N, C-alpha and C positions, 0 to 999 in steps of 0.2 A: 084385896086391892083390885081396882078396876083400871086397866091400862088400855089406852086407845092408841093404836097404830094408825096414824093419819092415812087416809085413803083405803084402809082395810077394815076397820071396825074395832070393837071393844072385846077385851078378854078379861075374865076373872081369874086372878092368880091367888093361890094359897099363901098364907103368911110365910110358910117355909121357903117360898121362892123369892120373896122380897129381897133377902140379903144378897142372893146371887145376881138379881137384876141390878141392885145398887152397885155391886162390885163391877159389873160390866159397864154400867153408866160411868163410874169413876175411871175406868180404863179409857173410855171414850174421851172424857174430859182431859185426861193426861195426854192422850195422843193429839188432841186438837191443840192443847197448850204448847206441846212440843213440836208442832208442825209435822207430825208423823201421819201422813196420809194413809199409808198401807196399814199401820197399826189401828187407825180409826176404822178403816174399811172392815178389817177383820173383827174388831170388837163390836162394831155396830151390827154386823151380820149375826154375830153370836147373840147379841141382845135381842134382836128381832126373832131369831130362831127360838130362843128361850121363851119368849112371850107366846109365840105361836104353838110351841110344842107342849108347854106346861100349863098354858092358860086354857080356860074353857070359854069358847065364843059366847058373847052375850047376844041374845036375839035382837034383831033390828027393832022390833016393836017393844022391847023392854027399855024404858026410858030411865037410865041411871047415869049419874055424873061420873066422869073419869077422874081418878086420883092422879094419874100420870098421863101426859100426852107425849107420845114418841113421834118424832118426825117421820115422814114417809120414807119408804125403803130407798127411793132414788135421790135422797138428800145428798147434795154435794158437800165436799169437805168445807168449802167456803160457807155454805148455808149452816153447816153443823156448828160453826164457830159461834153462832147466835144462841144456840140451845145448850151446847155442852161447855158451859163455863161455870166457874165457881163450884157450887155443889152439884151441878149437873141437873138432870131431870128429876132426880129423887134426892131431896136433902138428907144429909146424914152420912 
């Protein structure tokens, strides 16, 4: 799976990591739905860290499409409401 963190670049993640990324995505959705700013902040930071730590950066000159677009790290809680709804960034 190729995940793009907006403003940072793309990362290739192993299939084994997809479930954990989806879990963190769902925690973000739940936090946004519940108006839990702090919960969102923590879960979103964990999601970003997971992608950065477990993903392999994709070279800038390697033109591949992204399977998932993650908002930039400085995304506000209000902005997150547009992305972290329903099934979140990753359906399922």
